[in-house]
N, C-alpha and C positions, 0 to 999 in steps of 0.2 A: 541109544543113539537118538531115540524120539525125546527121552527125558531131557538129554544135554541140549538138543536143538530147542527144545519148548524153553528151557532156562536162557539160551542165548537170545531168543526172541524177546523173553520178558525183559532181560538185562539191556537189551538194545532200545526197546520201547521206554523203557525208564529213563535212559540216558537222553534220548530225543526229547521226551516229555519235560525233562529238567531243563534242557537247554531253551526250549520254547516258553515254557511256563514259570520258570522261576524268577526272570526278570520282570515278568508281568506281575506276578504276585508281589514283588518289591515295589513296583511302579503304582499298583492299584491303591496301595495306601495312601498315596498323594495324588489321586485322580478324583476329580468332582465332576459331576454331571448336572448341568443346568437346563432348564427349559428354554431360557433366554440369556444371553450373555449381558450382564449388566455394564453400563458405561463407567469409565474411571478417567481420572486425570484432566480431560479436556471436555467441555460441554459440546452437546450436539445442539446447533443454534438455527432457529427460524426467525423469519420477520413477518409481522402480523400487521396487515392494514387496518386499522380501527376507523370505520367509516359510521356514518349516520344509522346504516342498517345494523350494524354490529351491535350498536347502543340500544336499538329499539326492542322494548319488552325484554330487556337483560338478556339478549340472545348470546352474548358472549360467555354466559355461565354455562349453557349447554354446549356451546361451540368449544370451549376448552375441554370439556369432557370428551368430546368427540375427538379432539386432537389428541388427547392423551392415549386414546385407543388406537388411532390409525396412523400417527406420525411418530417418529423417533426422537422428537426434540426434547431436551432436557432444560434448555432455556428458549425463552421466545421473548424477542424485543417487539415493543408496540410502537408502531408510528402512526401519526395522525394524517388522516387523508379525507378528501372529499368534504372539507368544511368543518371536521372536527378539530377542536382547538384544546390542545394539553394546558395552555395557559388560562383556560376557563377553568380555574380550581374548583369553583362552586358546583359546577356541572360534574367534571371528571373524578374529584377526590372520592365520593362515594363508589362510583364505578371501579375505579382502581382498587379500592378497599375490598369490595366483593370479589373482584377478579384475582386478585393476588391471594386472597385467603383460600379461594377454590383451587387455584393453580397449586399452592403450597401442599394442599391435602392429595394432590396428584403426582407430587414430586417433579413439578415443573417450576423452574425459576423464571420470573417476569422481569424483563429489563424495560426503561423507559427512555425512549429515543426523543431528543428535543430538537425540533427546528427553531429558526429564528422568530422572536416575537413578532406578531403582528399588531400588537396594541401599545406600542411605546409611544409616547407623546414627543415627537421628534422637534428639535429646536435646531438652529444653525450650529450650536455647540455640539450637540449629541448625535447628529445625523452623519451619514456618509456622504460625501461629495464627489463629483468627477470633475476633472479639469478638461475642458474642450478647447482645442487650438485650431487656428487658422492662420494663413499668411496672405498678405495683400501689398500693393504698392501705392504709395503716395503719388498724387498727380503733381502737375507743375505748381500748383497753388498749396501744395501740402495737405490736400484732403484725400479722403477715401472713405468708402463704405464696404463694410463686409458682414456676413451673416455667420452666425454659429447655431448650431442646433444640438440638443442632446441626442446622442446616438450611441449604437452598440450595446445599450443596456435593456435588459428583459425583466419582467417581473415587477420591480420596483417602480414607483410613482414619484416623479419629480414635484416639488412643492415651492421651489424659488430658484431663480437664476441671478447672477450679478457678474458684471465685468470683474475681473481678477486682476491681471496685469497687461499692459501692452508696451512694446519697446519698438524703437526705430533705429536702423542701422543701415550702413551701406554693406551690402551683401557682396561678397566677391567669390563664392562658391557654395556648394552644398553644406548647410550648417556653419558656415564661416562668415564672419564680416570683418571689415577694416578695422584694425586697432583705433581707438579714440572715437569712433563714430556712433557708439551706442548711446541711446537716450531712453530714459523712461518717460512714456508720454501718456501713462494711464490717465492722469488728470486732464489730458486733451481728448479724451474719449467719452462718448456717451452711448450707453446700452439702453435698448427699448425693445419690447416685444413681450412674448408670453414664454410659457415653459416649453412649449414645443419648438418655437424658433425665435431668436432675437437678433436684432440689428445693432451694429456698432458704428457710429458716425464718428469720424476721425477729423479734427482740425488742428493739424501740428504746425502750420505756418509755413511761409515759403522758404524759411531756411532750412527746412527738411525736405524741400521738394525731391521727388524721385527716390526717396529713401524707402526701403522695405520695411514692413511692419509685421511683427508677430504678436497676435493678439490671442490671450487666454481668458476664457470665460469659466465660471464656476456654476455647477447646477447641484442644488441641494436634493437629496433623494430620501424617501421614508424607508430607511435601511439602517440597521444597527452599526455603529462606529466600532470597529474592532479595537480601538486604542482607548475607548472611554469606558470610565469607570461606571458610568450610568448604565451602559450596555451590561457590563459586567453584573452589576447590582440587580438587574431584571432577571438574569438566569439565578442568582442566588435566592432571590425570593422565590421563583417557581421550586427549585429543589428543596428549600426549607418547607414550603407549603406542602410538599408530600412526604416529608422526612419521617412520618409517624407510619408510612406504608413500606413493609418490608421488601422493597425492590431488591432484586439480586444483580441487577446492572443498570448502568446508566450509559447512554450512547449519544455520541455527536456525530451526525452523518453530514458528509459535505459542507463543513462548517467553514464559511469564508466571505468573501466580498461580494458586492454587487453582481448579481448574474449577467454574464455577457452574452452577446449573440454568439452563435458558434460559427465555426468556418463555413458550415453549409449555408447559414444566413448571410454570410458576408460576400462569399464568392459570386453569387448571381448578380450582386449590385457592384462588383468590381471594387470593394471598399476594404479599407484596412483598419485595423484598430490602432488608434493613435491618442487615446485619451488616458489620463492617469488618476488613479485613487488619491484622495485628499480628504482630510478632516482636521480640525484644531488639534484634537488630541495627538494625531499622526505627526503634526508640525511639532509638538512639544516634545514627543519621543526623539524625533529628529534631531532637534536641538540638544537634548539631553545627551544623545549618544555621540553625535558628531560636531557638537559646537557650531553648527550651520543653520543658516537661514532656509528652510525649504521654500518658502515662497520665492526666493531668488534662484534657488537651484533648480526649480522646474524650468526655469529658462535657461540656466546655465548648462543642463544637461542635453539642450538641443542645439545650442550655439556657442561658439567660442571665436576669440579674436584670431585673425590668421597669424600661424607660426606658433601659437601656444593652445594646445587643447588639454593641458593637464587637469584644469578645473572641471572641464566637460567630463573627462573620465572619471574623475573622483565623485561628482555630482550624480553621474548616472549609476556608478557602483553603490554609492550610499543610499540612493532612494530604492533602488530594487532589493538592497539588502534589508532596508527597514520594512519596505512593502511585503517581502515575502515572509517575514517573520512575525507580522501583526496576528494572523490566525493562531500561530502558535503560543503567543502571549496569552490570549484568551483562553485556549484549551488547557494549558497548564493550569491557570488559576481556577478553572471550573472543575478540573480533575482532581485537584487538591481539596476543594470544597466538598465534592461529592463524597470523596473518601472519609472527609471528617464527619459528615453527618450521616452517612450510610454504613459506614463502618470499613475497614481496611480491605476485608474480603469482597467488596462489592465489585462487580466485574465493570471495568471501564472499557468500553468497546465501541466498535463500528468504524467504518473508514472514513478518511478525508480526501481520498483520490476522488477526482471529479470527472474529467473525460480522459484521464490516465495518458495524456501525451504531453512530452516536454515542451514541444513547439506548438501547441495549441493554446487555449484559453487557461490552461492549467495554472500557470505561474501567477495570473491575474485574479484567479478565483480562490485558490487554497494556499498559494505560495509553494506548492511542491514540497511540503514538509512530512511526507508520507513516512519517514524513517524515525523521525524525532518526536511524533505526537505521544502524548501521555496515554499509553494503553497498557493493558495487562498482557495482550498479545498484539503482534503486528497485524495489521489490517489492510487489505486492498479491496478493489472490486472489478467486476467485469473481466476484460480479456487482457489485463496487463500482463507484461513479459513475465515469465517464470524467473528469470534472472533478478529482476526488481523485487518480486516476492521474497526471493531468498535473502536479498540485502535487508528488506524491511523486517523479515522474520528473525534473522540473525543479530539486528540491531536491538531487539527486545529480548527479554530473559527467557521466555518460554521455548520450548522445542518444537512447537508447531505454530502456525498462523492461520488466520482466517481471510478467505476472499468472498465477499457478497457477490452473489451470481444470479442472473436471471435470464430466462428464454422462453418464448412462446413454444419452441420445441422442447418438450421435456426429455426427449432422448438425447438431444444435443447436451441439455444441462447436467443430465445424469452421467453422461460419458466424461464431461469435462470434470465433473465433481470426483468421480473415481479415479481419473487420471491424475489430478492434482494430489491426491493422497499420496502417491509414491514419493512426492517431493517434500512432504511435511506440511501440506496446505490443507487446510479443512475449509469446507464451504459453509457460509452463512446463507441459508436459502431464502431467496427473494421471490415470491412471499405468499404467505397465507392470505387468502381474500384479495390477490392482485388481479385487478380487472383491466389494467392498463399496460403494464410494462413487461411482465412475463406470464408463465402459466400459474392459475390458481392452484398452489400446491397442496390444498386439502382435498382436491378431487381424486377420486380412487386412483387412476392410472398414474397421476404424478405422485401421490403419497406412497403408492407401492414401490416405484422405482427410487425414490429417496429413500425409503425403508431399507431397500436392498443395499444401496450405497453405504447408508450410515451403519449397518450391519458390518461392512469392511472397515468403517472409521473405527468402530468399537473395538474390533480385533487389532488394530494398529495402536489404539489407545492402551490396550492391554500389554502389548509387545512394547510399547513406549519408543516408537520409530522416531527420528528426527529428520532434519532437513538433508536434502541431497548433498553429496560431498563435493561441494564447489571449491576447487582449489585455486581458481582464479578470481582475484578482487579487481573489479572494474571500479574505478573512481570517475564520476562524472563531473566535469568542471562547471558547477553550477554559476559561478561568476561569468564565465564565458557564454554560458546560454543566455543569461539575463542582459549581457551587454555585446551587441553585436559590432559597435564601433571600433574602428573605422571602416569595417567592411560593410558598406553600405548594400551590396549585392547579397549579403547574408540576412539582411534585415527582412523578417518574414512579416506575415499579415497581423500577427500579434505582437509586433515590435520587440520580438526575440530572435536570437539566432537560429533560424530553421535549418541550417546546414549541418548540424551536428550529428543528428540521428542517432542518440545515445540508445534508444529502445530498439531501432532496427539493428544496431550492431550487436548488442548482447543476444538479440533473438537468433540472429545468424550463427553466432558462437554456440549458443546452446544446441541449435539444430544440427550443428556439425559434431556435436558430442564434446564440446568444450563447455562443461558446466562452470558457470561463474556466477558471482553475487554482485549486483550493482549497488553502489552507496554513492551519496554526493559528497563533495569536500566539507560540507558541514560537519560530518562526523569526526573529521580530523581536528576541526576547529573547536568542537566541544569535548574533544578527549575521549569520545567513545571508540575510536579508531586509533590505535597506536601500534609501536613495534615492540615485541617482546625480546627477551634475552638473546634470542637466535636471530634477530633482525628480521623477523617474519611478521607481517601485518596481523594483528590479533583484534578480535571484536566479540566480546561477551564469550571468550573462551574458543571462539572459531578462529583457527588459524589458516593463513594462505601462503600458497607456494610461488606466487607470481602475481604481477600487478599490470593492469592496462589502464592507464591515465588518459583520458579522452579530454583533451583541450584545457591546457594549463593557463590560457590567457586570463590575466586579471586575479589569479589566484592570491589568498591571503598569504601572510608571512608563515603562519604556522604550517600551512600545506606544503609551501615551498620547502621548509626545513625538513618536514616529514619525508618528502621525495628525495631530497638531496641525501639525508642520513640513509635512507633505504638503498639507494644505489651505490653510495660509498661503502656500505656493508656487503656489497655483492649481490644485492637483490635483483632478480629478473624483472626487468621493466620494458613495456611497450608503451611508447608515449605517440599520442596523435595530436597534432596541431602545435603551433609555435607560441611561445610566451614572449610578447614583446614588453608588457608592463605588468606590473602587480596590481592589487587592489587599489594601492593608494597612488598609482601612476608612476611609480618608480620604475627605472629601466631595468629589465630582467634578462638581456640579451646574455651576459655572463653566465648566468644561472642555467638558462636554457642550453647554452653551448656546451656546458659541462655535463648537464644530464644526459643530452643527446648522444654525447661521445660515449657514454657507458651503458646506454640502452640497447636491448635486443635488437629494437627496431623503432623507426620514428614516423611510421604512419601505419594506419590499422588495415589489415586484410587478414584473411583466415591463414594465410601462408605464414604472415609474420606472427599471428597468434601460436601456430604449431612450433615456432622457434623457442617459445617460452618452456617447451619440454614437458608439458603437463599431459598425462595420458588422456585419451577419450574415453567417454562412457561406453562401455561394451554391451549395455543391455539396451535392446530395443524397446521393451515394454516396462522399463524401470531404471533403477540407478542404485550405486552404493550409497549409504548414508554417512553422515558425518562420523558416526560411531564405528563405521565399518559394517554394519549390517547391510543387507541387500533387501530391497523391496520391488515386487513385480505387481503390475495390475492388468487386468484383461475385462474389457466391458462385455464382449461378446458372451462370454461364459456366464456372467453375471446377470444379464438380461435374460438370456435363453435358458438358464438352469442347468446348464452343462458344465464341463470341466476341460482344461486344457493342459497341456503340458509345461512344466518349467525346468530349468536347468540353471543352476546357481553355482558359480565357482568362487570358492574362498580359499586362498592358499593353494595347497596341492590337492584339494578335495573337490569333488563335483557332486553336488547333491541334486536329485532329481525327484520328480512326482508329478502328480496332477493337482489343479487347484481351480477354484472358482472364485473370481472377482480380485482376490488379493492373497498375496503370500509373502511372507517376511521371514527371514533367516539370519541369526547371528552365531557364530562359533568361536570358541577359544583358539589359542594358538596350537593345540594338540587336535583340532577338528571336532571337538566335543560341541554338542548343541548348548549354547547358553539361553537363547531366546528362539521361539518358533510360533509363527501363527499363520494359519491358513484356512481358506474358505473350501468347504466340502472336501476336506482331507481325508484320504483312507491308508496311504503309504508313503514313507519317505525312505529313499536310497542314498547311500553314501558310496560313491565309486562302485555303483551297481549292486551294492549288498543292502538289503533291507534292514533298517535300524528302528522303524518305528512302524506299527500297523495297527489299525482298529477294524472292526467287523464291517461296518459300512460307513460310506462317506458322511463327515460332520464337521462344522467349524471347530476348530481346536486352537488351544493357546497353551504353550509349554514355556516354563521359565525354570532354570537351573541356579542353585546356589550351593553352599558348602553342605547343606542338609540333603541335597538331592534334587531331582525333578519334580516340579508340579505341574500337573496338566488339569486344564478344564476343558471339557468336551460339551458342546451343545447338543444334547440328545440324551438318550437313555443307556444305561449300562448294558441292558439287555440286547438293545440294537446296535449300539455304536461302542461297546466295550473295548479296551485294549486287548489286543491278541499278544503281542510281545513288544519289547523295547529293548535296545542294547546301548 
């Protein structure tokens, strides 16, 4: 009996040993242990302020060595600060040559960020101008005196001013004059004064006594004209001057028009922005595109004869369209040139978001072309709405995007950077040597937190997570934003419709669990956004199940056709706002009535969004991705070096365990793990059953294919080896 019992125990031990160890033995063949997880697919990017102190005694050489040891970046963009000028090629070329060579030896790519040139020889033809306007009234003798002054412009310096146009008319309402009363009286006006303030003396004669007068002056600034080949050539020369240096990236940051005073600057003075951008090259572009005279339309977009506002609407729409796309013209040309001389693989990056608000100065600064910029990745900055980031990212070909971010509070920065990871957003860290805007990220505490966050980014780069599964497409009516007319009450401080609140609405939707991606009507016009065979909106392979169209007023014909085709095919639509006219001032009442009759709802609210039938996001600390994977993040565990519980439901299965910082999971239809990434992992359960376990917590990445599972563990086999896997 003793011998029989002994054999039973032996047999039982062997059976248990086989169950536990056999899968592990099979898996161990495809398990690798690494000291540090290498990065892949998407670079880890930082921003470096190059100052005179950086250049002194070649300090940048030992600094880049230090950054290679203490920061996670695989690419660093250089930006000129505190008087350093990258256009000073004689000074900077040997610096860049040495720095890039040293960085290459440390496996860090260097990108060159380019500001506007400060050394151009501006002329009346090559500079940017602004149109300053004022109204006055002629006296009984047909005389008047008015004053204009350059205003609302910061940074740039004016070098000339001149009278532009003056018109007299019998005003009979806001922006309206009596038909037949309009007179061009420019030749009857004399302007005098300096670049700070100028006087216009008007002697129009008694025949025009008591007429109202609208006067426009133009101010010439030392600022590059975005429509000018002269400006373009200056950037070409700079890029070519450094073409022998193997930069890995070229960046254009906040590339745009003259810098305007911000809302905070205008509000204390109770002042509104009422000037307009102008240049000779812009005038030529306007004529070529719309076969109209911009000089005349600058008046026409402000005033119209009573009873006929058709030309006013067209002039306003055409001007804002040309103005918005000026920066895009320049960026497209420069990106093509950079790729040509630095190679196809050079990283074209950085953002052109400025103040990130639709109803602020953004449209006058960058044109709000965030989605259509020529970038290898989508880019944004600061605290822009996640819905907008999803739209920007999905409009580009990569499955992640970058957000440039800074804060003095490094804890806040790190928390946001980690949270953004769950949505497919990587952080471009602003900045090393930042002594003004944010924390100096080379300092030990900041560098440590950034290193921790980017450890999680590397896990997701291996996992290859993508954007949040936003099934609601929000289309922002950019034409309605740019043209408030005839709703004067909607005319905001920056001469756009500030009642639309695009960003506020998509934030509210997102916070309520209705994940969405916002794009402008521009993407319909350039055929980036189309309808697939199933009549669903599609953009770069991303499909959407419902549409929220915010404010269709003044939409272009292609956009109107897109929406009609969508609802005619049974598409779910929520439409906000009424369309009275299209972009060319044609009546659109019939179109709107038909669309409204087929829409799920005709005004925005969360309750109406719910009628679209799109399920809410069920994860408080994460979301389901476009490809079906789930990503969760937790900052507390990352900061404290602790772990927290996760529970992920996919299909009929519930996967649980503990993680630090980030966990990502993707399974097939049978519930088998396809991809898995986890910080400080030790054990994974499926429906309460343990399916993967290692000896002690470590970062882990798992991927499966036809050949089986491959596991990478950050640690040693002795300490963190696989115990079993099923």
